N, C-alpha and C positions, 0 to 999 in steps of 0.2 A: 631539250635544251634550246633556248632562244638564240637567234642569230647573233645577238649582241654578246652572248657568252662564249661564242666560238673563238678559237685562236686565229683561224684563217677562214675566209670565205672566198668563193669564186665570184667576182663581180664581172658580169657580162654587160658590156656596152655595145652599141650598134653603129655601124658605119652608115653613111648616107644611103647606100644601096640596101640597107637592112641586114647585112651579114653581121653575125655576132662575133665579138672579140672578148674572150675571157681572160681575166687577170686575177691571180691569187693576191689577197690583200688582208691587212689587219682591219679590225672593226671594233668600234666602241659604242656603248649605248649613249643616247642623248635624251634630253627631256622630251616628253610627249610621245615616247615610243619610237622616235626616229633613230637612225643609225648614223655614225660618222666615221670617216676615214680621212687620211691625208695623202697627198700625192704631190707630184711636181706640176707646176703650171705648164711645163713643156711636154707633159706626158700625152700619150695617145688617148688615154681615158678622158682627159680634159678637152682635147680637141673633138672627140666623138660626142661628148656631152653638150658641146656648143651647138651641135646639130639636133640632138634628141636627148631628152632627159630620161628616156626609157631605159631601165636596167633590170636585170634579174640577179638574184643572190642565191647562193647555195653553199652549205658547209663543205669545206675542202681541206686538203693538206697544203703545205707551203708551195708545192709545185702546181696547184690548181686541180688536182685529181679530186673529183667530188666524192663525198662520203656515200657509200652504198646505202640504199634505202631512203635517201633524202630526195626531195623534190625542189625545183627552183621556186623562189618567191619573187613575184613581180614588184617593182618599185619605180619611184620617180626620184631622180637625183638632181641636185643643183650644186654648183661650185660656189664656195664661200671664202671670204677673207675677213680681216678685222677680228672683232670679238668672237664671232662664231668659229673662225679658224683657231683662234687662241684657245678656246674651250676644248676643241677637238685635240689640239696639240697637247694640252695638259693631260687629257684623259688617255691618249695614246702612250705618252711617256709614263704615266702611272701604271698602265696595264702591261706594257711590254718592256719596261725598265732598260736593262743593259743592252737589249737588242736594238734600241734606237740608235745609240752612237755607233754600234757595230755596223749596222746596215748603212748608216751615213758614210762611214769610212770605206766600206766595200763599194758603195755607189760612186764615191769620189775616185777611188783607184780604178774602177771599171771605166769611168768617164775619161780619165787620163789615158788609159790604155787604148780606148776606142777613138780618142780625139774628139769626143762629143760630151760636153758638160752641160747638164741641165740642173736647175735648182732642186734641192732635196726638200721634199715635204713643205712647200711654201704656200699651198692652198689646201683647203678642206673640201670635202664633199659630204653633203647632208642627204640622206636617203629616207624617204617616207615609203614604207611598204604597204602593199595592198591588203595584207592580211594580218 
């Protein structure tokens, strides 16, 4: 199964010191074999990608536990807005349906409880894989 067909992938981004940080995320196929996902402009992923576009991807469950027998795939990621973001947004909504408003609601409630509100899915990430 292609990474774009997975329900969840573990996206690993890297801190300035090179240490990895993995996050389970949704993924959609884009033209040219690239992959897309959306996230908050205030997320750690976006902050880490500002330092390095290097990422790894691996099939996982919703909690980020990688699927046995799979290997990470290297890639290069870039943050996008505008038309590229809108395309990703439409594809995520089509693929994940009712989960989109549900996660938005849960994120809003969680932000209120924690006293920390960040935008929900306001930027896209485009990933070109090495393989």
